[in-house]
C-alpha positions as MATLAB code, in Angstrom:
seq = 'MLKEHTLLVTVTLPRGAAMQDALEELGLSAQEVDEEYGLVPIDPDKGLYALLVVESAAARLDDQGNTAAYGGPFANPKIEPFDLR';
ca = [
      78.393  -24.236  -44.501;
      80.821  -22.139  -46.524;
      83.059  -23.862  -49.055;
      85.663  -21.113  -49.258;
      88.313  -20.658  -46.550;
      87.285  -18.085  -43.924;
      89.187  -15.397  -42.085;
      88.303  -13.535  -38.928;
      87.508   -9.825  -39.144;
      86.335   -7.303  -36.593;
      83.791   -4.557  -37.018;
      82.773   -1.661  -34.771;
      79.009   -1.301  -34.506;
      76.503    0.163  -32.065;
      75.857   -1.869  -28.929;
      73.333   -4.661  -29.535;
      74.072   -4.864  -33.258;
      72.907   -7.798  -35.362;
      74.481   -9.625  -38.300;
      72.522   -7.471  -40.763;
      74.170   -4.372  -39.282;
      77.617   -5.871  -39.898;
      76.722   -6.852  -43.470;
      75.558   -3.315  -44.233;
      78.554   -1.655  -42.562;
      81.060   -3.832  -44.440;
      79.130   -4.106  -47.715;
      78.934   -7.906  -47.560;
      76.269  -10.378  -48.612;
      74.931  -13.144  -46.375;
      76.717  -15.676  -48.624;
      80.088  -14.129  -47.728;
      79.859  -14.687  -43.973;
      79.662  -17.748  -41.771;
      76.213  -17.285  -40.278;
      76.682  -20.336  -38.027;
      79.623  -18.558  -36.361;
      77.519  -15.421  -36.179;
      78.373  -11.953  -34.989;
      80.388  -12.457  -31.813;
      80.684   -9.613  -29.296;
      84.314   -9.094  -28.302;
      83.866   -5.876  -26.338;
      80.182   -4.907  -26.344;
      80.847   -1.694  -24.394;
      83.068   -0.477  -27.246;
      80.865   -2.028  -29.944;
      83.593   -4.407  -31.135;
      82.386   -7.607  -32.826;
      84.009  -10.468  -34.751;
      82.731  -12.476  -37.684;
      84.087  -14.960  -40.185;
      84.106  -13.943  -43.834;
      85.187  -15.834  -46.923;
      88.720  -15.118  -48.065;
      87.620  -13.279  -51.220;
      85.453  -10.907  -49.164;
      88.306  -10.287  -46.705;
      90.597   -9.430  -49.633;
      88.010   -7.013  -51.010;
      87.631   -5.348  -47.598;
      91.406   -5.062  -47.311;
      91.683   -3.566  -50.821;
      89.121   -0.908  -49.885;
      91.413    0.218  -47.078;
      90.775   -0.233  -43.413;
      88.194    2.104  -41.970;
      87.629    2.799  -38.306;
      84.849    0.197  -38.417;
      86.895   -2.675  -39.896;
      89.868   -4.630  -38.573;
      91.699   -7.598  -39.991;
      91.756   -9.977  -41.563;
      93.125  -12.245  -38.887;
      94.072  -15.914  -39.153;
      91.517  -18.460  -38.051;
      93.538  -21.633  -37.486;
      91.799  -24.888  -36.723;
      92.047  -25.668  -33.020;
      92.254  -29.291  -32.053;
      93.905  -31.344  -29.331;
      97.453  -32.586  -29.679;
      98.129  -36.313  -29.849;
     100.453  -36.678  -26.852;
     101.132  -40.388  -27.185;
];
């Protein structure tokens, strides 16, 4: 489990891509992503995937300038039920 706050990013990869493909495309290490969350296909036909990265990695990606392959970062708020009492 990651100790640093995570943010959601998207990456465009070939259909059927794996986490290692995303790490290589974005220049990230395995320690900078939430491997439990994994590489989630958003639109497999377009090769669009989501993954959670630590905040420092998201800042570095943002500083490098967005490429066609990278999108984000996006907020990843905790989702939990409301107490309606």
